All heavy atoms as TSV, in Angstrom:
chain	resi	resn	atom	element	x	y	z
A	1	MET	N	N	0.847	-1.177	0.000
A	1	MET	CA	C	0.000	0.000	0.000
A	1	MET	C	C	0.893	1.240	0.000
A	1	MET	O	O	2.008	1.212	0.509
A	1	MET	CB	C	-0.908	-0.017	1.219
A	1	MET	CG	C	-1.904	1.073	1.233
A	1	MET	SD	S	-3.227	0.682	2.381
A	1	MET	CE	C	-4.248	2.070	2.099
A	2	TYR	N	N	0.372	2.301	-0.568
A	2	TYR	CA	C	1.129	3.551	-0.633
A	2	TYR	C	C	0.550	4.575	0.347
A	2	TYR	O	O	-0.650	4.653	0.547
A	2	TYR	CB	C	1.097	4.116	-2.057
A	2	TYR	CG	C	1.810	3.230	-3.030
A	2	TYR	CD1	C	1.118	2.337	-3.832
A	2	TYR	CD2	C	3.194	3.274	-3.133
A	2	TYR	CE1	C	1.781	1.509	-4.721
A	2	TYR	CE2	C	3.869	2.451	-4.016
A	2	TYR	CZ	C	3.157	1.570	-4.805
A	2	TYR	OH	O	3.824	0.751	-5.673
A	3	TYR	N	N	1.453	5.339	0.926
A	3	TYR	CA	C	1.088	6.393	1.877
A	3	TYR	C	C	1.763	7.686	1.434
A	3	TYR	O	O	2.844	7.665	0.847
A	3	TYR	CB	C	1.568	6.030	3.284
A	3	TYR	CG	C	0.862	4.818	3.832
A	3	TYR	CD1	C	1.325	3.539	3.568
A	3	TYR	CD2	C	-0.289	4.947	4.596
A	3	TYR	CE1	C	0.667	2.419	4.047
A	3	TYR	CE2	C	-0.955	3.837	5.078
A	3	TYR	CZ	C	-0.467	2.578	4.805
A	3	TYR	OH	O	-1.132	1.474	5.275
A	4	THR	N	N	1.103	8.804	1.717
A	4	THR	CA	C	1.736	10.103	1.488
A	4	THR	C	C	2.171	10.650	2.838
A	4	THR	O	O	1.425	10.582	3.815
A	4	THR	CB	C	0.798	11.103	0.788
A	4	THR	OG1	O	-0.407	11.207	1.528
A	4	THR	CG2	C	0.494	10.676	-0.628
A	5	SER	N	N	3.378	11.149	2.860
A	5	SER	CA	C	3.934	11.700	4.085
A	5	SER	C	C	4.317	13.154	3.844
A	5	SER	O	O	5.044	13.461	2.900
A	5	SER	CB	C	5.163	10.903	4.501
A	5	SER	OG	O	5.756	11.467	5.640
A	6	LYS	N	N	3.811	14.036	4.675
A	6	LYS	CA	C	4.167	15.450	4.596
A	6	LYS	C	C	5.262	15.707	5.624
A	6	LYS	O	O	5.111	15.377	6.799
A	6	LYS	CB	C	2.957	16.330	4.852
A	6	LYS	CG	C	1.914	16.160	3.759
A	6	LYS	CD	C	0.780	17.138	3.906
A	6	LYS	CE	C	-0.296	16.746	2.933
A	6	LYS	NZ	N	-0.444	17.605	1.832
A	7	VAL	N	N	6.368	16.275	5.133
A	7	VAL	CA	C	7.545	16.500	5.971
A	7	VAL	C	C	7.936	17.968	5.890
A	7	VAL	O	O	8.003	18.543	4.799
A	7	VAL	CB	C	8.724	15.614	5.491
A	7	VAL	CG1	C	9.942	15.826	6.366
A	7	VAL	CG2	C	8.322	14.148	5.464
A	8	LYS	N	N	8.179	18.574	7.068
A	8	LYS	CA	C	8.708	19.939	7.119
A	8	LYS	C	C	10.216	19.836	7.229
A	8	LYS	O	O	10.732	19.113	8.076
A	8	LYS	CB	C	8.154	20.690	8.322
A	8	LYS	CG	C	6.785	21.283	8.093
A	8	LYS	CD	C	6.253	22.011	9.298
A	8	LYS	CE	C	7.139	23.142	9.741
A	8	LYS	NZ	N	6.574	23.920	10.854
A	9	ILE	N	N	10.918	20.579	6.356
A	9	ILE	CA	C	12.370	20.541	6.306
A	9	ILE	C	C	12.918	21.944	6.549
A	9	ILE	O	O	12.436	22.913	5.959
A	9	ILE	CB	C	12.837	20.017	4.934
A	9	ILE	CG1	C	12.333	18.599	4.731
A	9	ILE	CG2	C	14.345	20.079	4.810
A	9	ILE	CD1	C	12.538	18.076	3.344
A	10	ALA	N	N	13.916	22.033	7.411
A	10	ALA	CA	C	14.555	23.316	7.707
A	10	ALA	C	C	15.597	23.610	6.643
A	10	ALA	O	O	16.460	22.789	6.355
A	10	ALA	CB	C	15.201	23.282	9.083
A	11	ILE	N	N	15.478	24.802	6.053
A	11	ILE	CA	C	16.437	25.250	5.038
A	11	ILE	C	C	17.095	26.521	5.542
A	11	ILE	O	O	16.404	27.477	5.914
A	11	ILE	CB	C	15.727	25.491	3.687
A	11	ILE	CG1	C	15.107	24.185	3.192
A	11	ILE	CG2	C	16.691	26.061	2.667
A	11	ILE	CD1	C	14.265	24.325	1.954
A	12	ASP	N	N	18.417	26.516	5.557
A	12	ASP	CA	C	19.158	27.684	6.021
A	12	ASP	C	C	19.257	28.695	4.886
A	12	ASP	O	O	19.774	28.391	3.813
A	12	ASP	CB	C	20.557	27.256	6.473
A	12	ASP	CG	C	21.253	28.321	7.281
A	12	ASP	OD1	O	20.598	29.303	7.682
A	12	ASP	OD2	O	22.473	28.167	7.517
A	13	THR	N	N	18.738	29.888	5.101
A	13	THR	CA	C	18.795	30.959	4.112
A	13	THR	C	C	19.564	32.136	4.708
A	13	THR	O	O	19.784	32.182	5.923
A	13	THR	CB	C	17.371	31.433	3.710
A	13	THR	OG1	O	16.772	32.107	4.823
A	13	THR	CG2	C	16.501	30.267	3.282
A	14	PRO	N	N	19.955	33.101	3.892
A	14	PRO	CA	C	20.649	34.288	4.430
A	14	PRO	C	C	19.812	35.044	5.473
A	14	PRO	O	O	20.353	35.728	6.331
A	14	PRO	CB	C	20.884	35.146	3.193
A	14	PRO	CG	C	20.888	34.180	2.051
A	14	PRO	CD	C	19.923	33.107	2.436
A	15	LYS	N	N	18.499	34.892	5.406
A	15	LYS	CA	C	17.614	35.565	6.363
A	15	LYS	C	C	17.272	34.683	7.551
A	15	LYS	O	O	16.441	35.037	8.364
A	15	LYS	CB	C	16.335	36.004	5.663
A	15	LYS	CG	C	16.551	37.065	4.619
A	15	LYS	CD	C	15.246	37.493	4.003
A	15	LYS	CE	C	15.462	38.580	2.961
A	15	LYS	NZ	N	14.206	39.048	2.388
A	16	GLY	N	N	17.892	33.504	7.653
A	16	GLY	CA	C	17.635	32.598	8.774
A	16	GLY	C	C	17.024	31.292	8.288
A	16	GLY	O	O	16.964	31.008	7.093
A	17	ILE	N	N	16.550	30.519	9.232
A	17	ILE	CA	C	15.963	29.214	8.924
A	17	ILE	C	C	14.563	29.401	8.342
A	17	ILE	O	O	13.739	30.119	8.897
A	17	ILE	CB	C	15.872	28.332	10.182
A	17	ILE	CG1	C	17.258	28.099	10.789
A	17	ILE	CG2	C	15.189	27.007	9.886
A	17	ILE	CD1	C	18.173	27.270	9.935
A	18	LYS	N	N	14.327	28.716	7.224
A	18	LYS	CA	C	13.007	28.726	6.591
A	18	LYS	C	C	12.527	27.278	6.560
A	18	LYS	O	O	13.288	26.368	6.254
A	18	LYS	CB	C	13.108	29.273	5.169
A	18	LYS	CG	C	11.804	29.251	4.417
A	18	LYS	CD	C	11.991	29.744	2.983
A	18	LYS	CE	C	10.690	29.565	2.223
A	18	LYS	NZ	N	10.841	29.824	0.802
A	19	TRP	N	N	11.260	27.065	6.897
A	19	TRP	CA	C	10.681	25.718	6.869
A	19	TRP	C	C	9.930	25.519	5.565
A	19	TRP	O	O	9.115	26.346	5.177
A	19	TRP	CB	C	9.747	25.513	8.057
A	19	TRP	CG	C	10.520	25.384	9.336
A	19	TRP	CD1	C	10.892	26.390	10.163
A	19	TRP	CD2	C	11.047	24.193	9.886
A	19	TRP	NE1	N	11.620	25.896	11.215
A	19	TRP	CE2	C	11.716	24.541	11.074
A	19	TRP	CE3	C	11.017	22.848	9.505
A	19	TRP	CZ2	C	12.349	23.588	11.878
A	19	TRP	CZ3	C	11.634	21.910	10.315
A	19	TRP	CH2	C	12.299	22.295	11.479
A	20	GLN	N	N	10.238	24.423	4.893
A	20	GLN	CA	C	9.603	24.096	3.616
A	20	GLN	C	C	8.882	22.760	3.766
A	20	GLN	O	O	9.433	21.810	4.316
A	20	GLN	CB	C	10.682	23.986	2.540
A	20	GLN	CG	C	10.168	23.559	1.192
A	20	GLN	CD	C	11.302	23.542	0.174
A	20	GLN	OE1	O	12.145	24.423	0.159
A	20	GLN	NE2	N	11.318	22.527	-0.662
A	21	SER	N	N	7.658	22.687	3.259
A	21	SER	CA	C	6.905	21.435	3.297
A	21	SER	C	C	7.106	20.659	2.006
A	21	SER	O	O	7.074	21.229	0.917
A	21	SER	CB	C	5.413	21.719	3.482
A	21	SER	OG	O	5.181	22.257	4.754
A	22	GLU	N	N	7.335	19.359	2.146
A	22	GLU	CA	C	7.486	18.474	1.003
A	22	GLU	C	C	6.611	17.248	1.223
A	22	GLU	O	O	6.361	16.857	2.361
A	22	GLU	CB	C	8.949	18.060	0.827
A	22	GLU	CG	C	9.863	19.225	0.514
A	22	GLU	CD	C	11.302	18.811	0.283
A	22	GLU	OE1	O	11.668	17.660	0.609
A	22	GLU	OE2	O	12.069	19.644	-0.223
A	23	THR	N	N	6.166	16.632	0.137
A	23	THR	CA	C	5.318	15.449	0.222
A	23	THR	C	C	6.040	14.281	-0.432
A	23	THR	O	O	6.579	14.415	-1.532
A	23	THR	CB	C	3.970	15.691	-0.487
A	23	THR	OG1	O	3.346	16.836	0.105
A	23	THR	CG2	C	3.054	14.490	-0.345
A	24	TYR	N	N	6.026	13.148	0.253
A	24	TYR	CA	C	6.700	11.951	-0.222
A	24	TYR	C	C	5.707	10.807	-0.347
A	24	TYR	O	O	4.787	10.687	0.473
A	24	TYR	CB	C	7.824	11.545	0.742
A	24	TYR	CG	C	8.923	12.562	0.785
A	24	TYR	CD1	C	8.877	13.637	1.670
A	24	TYR	CD2	C	9.995	12.492	-0.088
A	24	TYR	CE1	C	9.867	14.594	1.690
A	24	TYR	CE2	C	10.998	13.441	-0.075
A	24	TYR	CZ	C	10.926	14.490	0.816
A	24	TYR	OH	O	11.906	15.441	0.831
A	25	LEU	N	N	5.899	9.968	-1.352
A	25	LEU	CA	C	5.107	8.763	-1.533
A	25	LEU	C	C	5.917	7.607	-0.957
A	25	LEU	O	O	7.078	7.415	-1.311
A	25	LEU	CB	C	4.825	8.521	-3.016
A	25	LEU	CG	C	3.951	7.329	-3.356
A	25	LEU	CD1	C	2.538	7.523	-2.792
A	25	LEU	CD2	C	3.887	7.130	-4.863
A	26	VAL	N	N	5.296	6.845	-0.043
A	26	VAL	CA	C	5.999	5.789	0.670
A	26	VAL	C	C	5.278	4.466	0.461
A	26	VAL	O	O	4.058	4.387	0.650
A	26	VAL	CB	C	6.064	6.105	2.187
A	26	VAL	CG1	C	6.886	5.063	2.919
A	26	VAL	CG2	C	6.622	7.504	2.426
A	27	ASN	N	N	6.014	3.437	0.089
A	27	ASN	CA	C	5.461	2.091	-0.053
A	27	ASN	C	C	5.674	1.394	1.287
A	27	ASN	O	O	6.814	1.108	1.662
A	27	ASN	CB	C	6.165	1.351	-1.188
A	27	ASN	CG	C	5.531	0.014	-1.497
A	27	ASN	OD1	O	4.519	-0.347	-0.923
A	27	ASN	ND2	N	6.127	-0.705	-2.412
A	28	ALA	N	N	4.606	1.133	2.031
A	28	ALA	CA	C	4.717	0.566	3.373
A	28	ALA	C	C	3.497	-0.294	3.684
A	28	ALA	O	O	2.529	-0.305	2.926
A	28	ALA	CB	C	4.839	1.700	4.400
A	29	VAL	N	N	3.544	-0.983	4.820
A	29	VAL	CA	C	2.435	-1.858	5.207
A	29	VAL	C	C	1.457	-1.196	6.179
A	29	VAL	O	O	0.360	-1.698	6.383
A	29	VAL	CB	C	2.945	-3.187	5.809
A	29	VAL	CG1	C	3.696	-3.991	4.774
A	29	VAL	CG2	C	3.815	-2.933	7.027
A	30	SER	N	N	1.856	-0.061	6.769
A	30	SER	CA	C	0.976	0.649	7.704
A	30	SER	C	C	1.446	2.099	7.821
A	30	SER	O	O	2.537	2.448	7.350
A	30	SER	CB	C	1.011	-0.007	9.086
A	30	SER	OG	O	2.292	0.171	9.676
A	31	VAL	N	N	0.636	2.905	8.481
A	31	VAL	CA	C	1.004	4.309	8.711
A	31	VAL	C	C	2.280	4.377	9.546
A	31	VAL	O	O	3.202	5.139	9.239
A	31	VAL	CB	C	-0.151	5.065	9.411
A	31	VAL	CG1	C	0.296	6.433	9.888
A	31	VAL	CG2	C	-1.347	5.191	8.484
A	32	THR	N	N	2.345	3.561	10.587
A	32	THR	CA	C	3.523	3.559	11.454
A	32	THR	C	C	4.773	3.144	10.694
A	32	THR	O	O	5.837	3.737	10.851
A	32	THR	CB	C	3.299	2.608	12.653
A	32	THR	OG1	O	2.103	3.000	13.322
A	32	THR	CG2	C	4.458	2.644	13.622
A	33	HIS	N	N	4.641	2.130	9.848
A	33	HIS	CA	C	5.765	1.674	9.032
A	33	HIS	C	C	6.208	2.778	8.074
A	33	HIS	O	O	7.408	3.024	7.906
A	33	HIS	CB	C	5.370	0.404	8.274
A	33	HIS	CG	C	6.461	-0.180	7.455
A	33	HIS	ND1	N	6.275	-0.564	6.146
A	33	HIS	CD2	C	7.771	-0.442	7.733
A	33	HIS	CE1	C	7.408	-1.046	5.665
A	33	HIS	NE2	N	8.325	-0.981	6.607
A	34	ALA	N	N	5.254	3.458	7.454
A	34	ALA	CA	C	5.582	4.551	6.529
A	34	ALA	C	C	6.337	5.658	7.255
A	34	ALA	O	O	7.348	6.163	6.746
A	34	ALA	CB	C	4.307	5.101	5.892
A	35	GLU	N	N	5.880	6.032	8.441
A	35	GLU	CA	C	6.560	7.081	9.197
A	35	GLU	C	C	7.980	6.647	9.557
A	35	GLU	O	O	8.925	7.428	9.436
A	35	GLU	CB	C	5.787	7.435	10.467
A	35	GLU	CG	C	6.436	8.540	11.254
A	35	GLU	CD	C	5.640	8.986	12.460
A	35	GLU	OE1	O	4.595	8.386	12.756
A	35	GLU	OE2	O	6.074	9.953	13.112
A	36	SER	N	N	8.151	5.404	9.974
A	36	SER	CA	C	9.491	4.935	10.339
A	36	SER	C	C	10.414	4.910	9.119
A	36	SER	O	O	11.603	5.197	9.244
A	36	SER	CB	C	9.430	3.563	11.012
A	36	SER	OG	O	9.053	2.564	10.105
A	37	LEU	N	N	9.886	4.581	7.934
A	37	LEU	CA	C	10.699	4.604	6.714
A	37	LEU	C	C	11.151	6.021	6.376
A	37	LEU	O	O	12.299	6.233	5.958
A	37	LEU	CB	C	9.927	4.001	5.543
A	37	LEU	CG	C	9.699	2.489	5.597
A	37	LEU	CD1	C	8.774	2.056	4.468
A	37	LEU	CD2	C	11.015	1.742	5.540
A	38	VAL	N	N	10.269	6.998	6.562
A	38	VAL	CA	C	10.630	8.398	6.293
A	38	VAL	C	C	11.707	8.856	7.272
A	38	VAL	O	O	12.716	9.453	6.874
A	38	VAL	CB	C	9.393	9.318	6.366
A	38	VAL	CG1	C	9.803	10.780	6.304
A	38	VAL	CG2	C	8.410	8.986	5.259
A	39	VAL	N	N	11.528	8.547	8.548
A	39	VAL	CA	C	12.515	8.934	9.559
A	39	VAL	C	C	13.863	8.289	9.249
A	39	VAL	O	O	14.907	8.946	9.313
A	39	VAL	CB	C	12.024	8.556	10.978
A	39	VAL	CG1	C	13.136	8.716	12.004
A	39	VAL	CG2	C	10.818	9.407	11.355
A	40	GLU	N	N	13.845	7.022	8.874
A	40	GLU	CA	C	15.083	6.315	8.527
A	40	GLU	C	C	15.767	6.962	7.317
A	40	GLU	O	O	16.989	7.105	7.278
A	40	GLU	CB	C	14.776	4.847	8.230
A	40	GLU	CG	C	15.980	4.010	7.927
A	40	GLU	CD	C	16.890	3.793	9.124
A	40	GLU	OE1	O	16.403	3.845	10.269
A	40	GLU	OE2	O	18.102	3.583	8.904
A	41	ASP	N	N	14.970	7.377	6.334
A	41	ASP	CA	C	15.514	8.004	5.136
A	41	ASP	C	C	16.199	9.335	5.449
A	41	ASP	O	O	17.231	9.668	4.871
A	41	ASP	CB	C	14.407	8.211	4.098
A	41	ASP	CG	C	14.934	8.667	2.763
A	41	ASP	OD1	O	15.629	7.862	2.104
A	41	ASP	OD2	O	14.681	9.828	2.387
A	42	PHE	N	N	15.630	10.108	6.365
A	42	PHE	CA	C	16.173	11.435	6.699
A	42	PHE	C	C	17.226	11.386	7.795
A	42	PHE	O	O	17.938	12.371	8.005
A	42	PHE	CB	C	15.039	12.368	7.149
A	42	PHE	CG	C	14.303	13.011	6.008
A	42	PHE	CD1	C	13.175	12.424	5.475
A	42	PHE	CD2	C	14.735	14.214	5.481
A	42	PHE	CE1	C	12.494	13.007	4.430
A	42	PHE	CE2	C	14.062	14.814	4.434
A	42	PHE	CZ	C	12.939	14.209	3.907
A	43	LYS	N	N	17.338	10.272	8.496
A	43	LYS	CA	C	18.176	10.161	9.694
A	43	LYS	C	C	19.605	10.663	9.490
A	43	LYS	O	O	20.123	11.412	10.312
A	43	LYS	CB	C	18.182	8.709	10.170
A	43	LYS	CG	C	18.974	8.462	11.427
A	43	LYS	CD	C	18.799	7.050	11.917
A	43	LYS	CE	C	19.612	6.121	11.049
A	43	LYS	NZ	N	19.633	4.746	11.550
A	44	ASP	N	N	20.243	10.281	8.420
A	44	ASP	CA	C	21.635	10.653	8.184
A	44	ASP	C	C	21.799	11.810	7.203
A	44	ASP	O	O	22.901	12.070	6.728
A	44	ASP	CB	C	22.407	9.430	7.671
A	44	ASP	CG	C	22.472	8.321	8.714
A	44	ASP	OD1	O	22.526	8.641	9.918
A	44	ASP	OD2	O	22.454	7.132	8.324
A	45	ALA	N	N	20.714	12.516	6.916
A	45	ALA	CA	C	20.763	13.604	5.941
A	45	ALA	C	C	21.414	14.865	6.497
A	45	ALA	O	O	21.820	15.743	5.741
A	45	ALA	CB	C	19.360	13.928	5.428
A	46	GLY	N	N	21.488	14.973	7.811
A	46	GLY	CA	C	22.117	16.146	8.415
A	46	GLY	C	C	21.269	17.399	8.367
A	46	GLY	O	O	21.801	18.497	8.446
A	47	ILE	N	N	19.959	17.236	8.201
A	47	ILE	CA	C	19.058	18.391	8.201
A	47	ILE	C	C	17.985	18.197	9.258
A	47	ILE	O	O	17.656	17.071	9.628
A	47	ILE	CB	C	18.394	18.613	6.817
A	47	ILE	CG1	C	17.610	17.374	6.379
A	47	ILE	CG2	C	19.412	18.992	5.775
A	47	ILE	CD1	C	16.799	17.573	5.127
A	48	GLU	N	N	17.461	19.307	9.730
A	48	GLU	CA	C	16.368	19.251	10.695
A	48	GLU	C	C	15.066	19.025	9.930
A	48	GLU	O	O	14.806	19.670	8.917
A	48	GLU	CB	C	16.305	20.558	11.481
A	48	GLU	CG	C	15.399	20.494	12.677
A	48	GLU	CD	C	15.463	21.764	13.514
A	48	GLU	OE1	O	16.390	22.569	13.336
A	48	GLU	OE2	O	14.553	21.930	14.330
A	49	PHE	N	N	14.243	18.095	10.425
A	49	PHE	CA	C	12.987	17.777	9.752
A	49	PHE	C	C	11.945	17.346	10.779
A	49	PHE	O	O	12.275	17.010	11.919
A	49	PHE	CB	C	13.186	16.661	8.709
A	49	PHE	CG	C	13.443	15.311	9.327
A	49	PHE	CD1	C	12.396	14.419	9.524
A	49	PHE	CD2	C	14.710	14.943	9.723
A	49	PHE	CE1	C	12.623	13.187	10.104
A	49	PHE	CE2	C	14.945	13.710	10.299
A	49	PHE	CZ	C	13.897	12.826	10.492
A	50	GLU	N	N	10.701	17.377	10.340
A	50	GLU	CA	C	9.596	16.926	11.182
A	50	GLU	C	C	8.549	16.274	10.287
A	50	GLU	O	O	8.111	16.877	9.307
A	50	GLU	CB	C	8.983	18.114	11.915
A	50	GLU	CG	C	7.818	17.755	12.787
A	50	GLU	CD	C	7.201	18.968	13.465
A	50	GLU	OE1	O	7.740	20.083	13.354
A	50	GLU	OE2	O	6.148	18.802	14.093
A	51	VAL	N	N	8.178	15.050	10.608
A	51	VAL	CA	C	7.107	14.370	9.879
A	51	VAL	C	C	5.799	14.946	10.407
A	51	VAL	O	O	5.469	14.783	11.574
A	51	VAL	CB	C	7.157	12.840	10.080
A	51	VAL	CG1	C	5.999	12.177	9.352
A	51	VAL	CG2	C	8.483	12.278	9.603
A	52	LYS	N	N	5.078	15.669	9.555
A	52	LYS	CA	C	3.837	16.333	9.976
A	52	LYS	C	C	2.625	15.422	9.878
A	52	LYS	O	O	1.723	15.500	10.693
A	52	LYS	CB	C	3.599	17.600	9.141
A	52	LYS	CG	C	4.634	18.682	9.337
A	52	LYS	CD	C	4.741	19.146	10.764
A	52	LYS	CE	C	3.554	19.983	11.157
A	52	LYS	NZ	N	3.596	20.459	12.530
A	53	SER	N	N	2.586	14.563	8.851
A	53	SER	CA	C	1.444	13.661	8.712
A	53	SER	C	C	1.788	12.509	7.783
A	53	SER	O	O	2.680	12.614	6.960
A	53	SER	CB	C	0.221	14.414	8.173
A	53	SER	OG	O	0.438	14.809	6.834
A	54	VAL	N	N	1.054	11.417	7.971
A	54	VAL	CA	C	1.135	10.269	7.083
A	54	VAL	C	C	-0.292	9.793	6.887
A	54	VAL	O	O	-1.036	9.633	7.846
A	54	VAL	CB	C	1.989	9.126	7.678
A	54	VAL	CG1	C	1.992	7.923	6.754
A	54	VAL	CG2	C	3.410	9.589	7.955
A	55	SER	N	N	-0.688	9.592	5.627
A	55	SER	CA	C	-2.044	9.126	5.357
A	55	SER	C	C	-2.052	8.178	4.169
A	55	SER	O	O	-1.154	8.207	3.329
A	55	SER	CB	C	-2.986	10.310	5.095
A	55	SER	OG	O	-2.526	11.056	3.998
A	56	ALA	N	N	-3.058	7.328	4.126
A	56	ALA	CA	C	-3.194	6.379	3.026
A	56	ALA	C	C	-3.382	7.142	1.724
A	56	ALA	O	O	-4.083	8.145	1.666
A	56	ALA	CB	C	-4.379	5.457	3.273
A	57	SER	N	N	-2.736	6.657	0.680
A	57	SER	CA	C	-2.821	7.288	-0.629
A	57	SER	C	C	-3.875	6.589	-1.472
A	57	SER	O	O	-4.158	5.408	-1.283
A	57	SER	CB	C	-1.461	7.191	-1.319
A	57	SER	OG	O	-1.556	7.595	-2.656
A	58	GLN	N	N	-4.435	7.309	-2.421
A	58	GLN	CA	C	-5.395	6.729	-3.352
A	58	GLN	C	C	-4.679	6.035	-4.515
A	58	GLN	O	O	-5.322	5.425	-5.358
A	58	GLN	CB	C	-6.341	7.811	-3.893
A	58	GLN	CG	C	-7.185	8.471	-2.811
A	58	GLN	CD	C	-8.077	7.469	-2.116
A	58	GLN	OE1	O	-8.716	6.638	-2.739
A	58	GLN	NE2	N	-8.109	7.535	-0.792
A	59	ILE	N	N	-3.354	6.127	-4.551
A	59	ILE	CA	C	-2.580	5.508	-5.630
A	59	ILE	C	C	-2.606	3.999	-5.452
A	59	ILE	O	O	-2.300	3.477	-4.377
A	59	ILE	CB	C	-1.131	6.034	-5.640
A	59	ILE	CG1	C	-1.147	7.522	-5.992
A	59	ILE	CG2	C	-0.253	5.249	-6.604
A	59	ILE	CD1	C	0.174	8.212	-5.860
A	60	CYS	N	N	-2.999	3.284	-6.490
A	60	CYS	CA	C	-3.095	1.822	-6.451
A	60	CYS	C	C	-1.777	1.162	-6.822
A	60	CYS	O	O	-1.398	0.144	-6.260
A	60	CYS	CB	C	-4.165	1.330	-7.423
A	60	CYS	SG	S	-5.772	2.023	-7.133
A	61	LYS	N	N	-1.104	1.750	-7.820
A	61	LYS	CA	C	0.087	1.120	-8.355
A	61	LYS	C	C	0.910	2.168	-9.082
A	61	LYS	O	O	0.359	3.093	-9.675
A	61	LYS	CB	C	-0.351	0.014	-9.312
A	61	LYS	CG	C	0.739	-0.667	-10.079
A	61	LYS	CD	C	0.232	-1.922	-10.776
A	61	LYS	CE	C	-0.261	-1.638	-12.150
A	61	LYS	NZ	N	-0.528	-2.855	-12.939
A	62	VAL	N	N	2.217	2.006	-9.054
A	62	VAL	CA	C	3.109	2.872	-9.812
A	62	VAL	C	C	3.520	2.097	-11.060
A	62	VAL	O	O	4.046	0.986	-10.962
A	62	VAL	CB	C	4.344	3.271	-8.994
A	62	VAL	CG1	C	5.299	4.103	-9.821
A	62	VAL	CG2	C	3.917	4.030	-7.737
A	63	ILE	N	N	3.245	2.665	-12.209
A	63	ILE	CA	C	3.538	2.004	-13.487
A	63	ILE	C	C	4.730	2.700	-14.116
A	63	ILE	O	O	4.772	3.922	-14.202
A	63	ILE	CB	C	2.321	2.059	-14.421
A	63	ILE	CG1	C	1.136	1.363	-13.768
A	63	ILE	CG2	C	2.661	1.473	-15.779
A	63	ILE	CD1	C	-0.164	1.528	-14.521
A	64	GLY	N	N	5.671	1.923	-14.567
A	64	GLY	CA	C	6.837	2.515	-15.214
A	64	GLY	C	C	8.077	1.742	-14.872
A	64	GLY	O	O	8.062	0.758	-14.137
A	65	SER	N	N	9.164	2.230	-15.383
A	65	SER	CA	C	10.437	1.553	-15.198
A	65	SER	C	C	11.461	2.521	-14.651
A	65	SER	O	O	11.417	3.708	-14.942
A	65	SER	CB	C	10.898	1.016	-16.550
A	65	SER	OG	O	12.197	0.498	-16.452
A	66	THR	N	N	12.396	1.999	-13.894
A	66	THR	CA	C	13.486	2.836	-13.396
A	66	THR	C	C	14.666	2.825	-14.369
A	66	THR	O	O	15.640	3.513	-14.148
A	66	THR	CB	C	13.963	2.355	-12.014
A	66	THR	OG1	O	14.372	0.995	-12.125
A	66	THR	CG2	C	12.863	2.491	-10.979
A	67	LYS	N	N	14.564	2.033	-15.432
A	67	LYS	CA	C	15.623	1.967	-16.437
A	67	LYS	C	C	15.609	3.232	-17.285
A	67	LYS	O	O	14.555	3.754	-17.618
A	67	LYS	CB	C	15.434	0.756	-17.350
A	67	LYS	CG	C	15.587	-0.551	-16.650
A	67	LYS	CD	C	15.353	-1.674	-17.629
A	67	LYS	CE	C	15.384	-3.016	-16.934
A	67	LYS	NZ	N	15.117	-4.113	-17.869
A	68	LYS	N	N	16.801	3.701	-17.639
A	68	LYS	CA	C	16.896	4.864	-18.522
A	68	LYS	C	C	16.630	4.419	-19.951
A	68	LYS	O	O	17.080	3.356	-20.378
A	68	LYS	CB	C	18.271	5.507	-18.410
A	68	LYS	CG	C	18.502	6.126	-17.054
A	68	LYS	CD	C	19.812	6.855	-17.013
A	68	LYS	CE	C	19.981	7.476	-15.633
A	68	LYS	NZ	N	21.204	8.244	-15.553
A	69	LEU	N	N	15.894	5.246	-20.667
A	69	LEU	CA	C	15.579	4.917	-22.059
A	69	LEU	C	C	16.670	5.377	-22.981
A	69	LEU	O	O	17.364	6.268	-22.798
A	69	LEU	CB	C	14.248	5.557	-22.461
A	69	LEU	CG	C	13.049	5.084	-21.644
A	69	LEU	CD1	C	11.808	5.842	-22.092
A	69	LEU	CD2	C	12.840	3.603	-21.848
């Protein structure tokens, strides 16, 4: 199942810290699993972040290839 996770990320600008919201699509078995995958992904990124929400996505399947054409 796919979940959407909204994450706030701290970006250092000349005027100070600015918070930017980003949305990620996560392939997981539950909301808790999706949140833990997002935290694991950001853990070593060296940026301040906060997972604001995780919810079930209406996306059924991702169609396509990761191969370069």
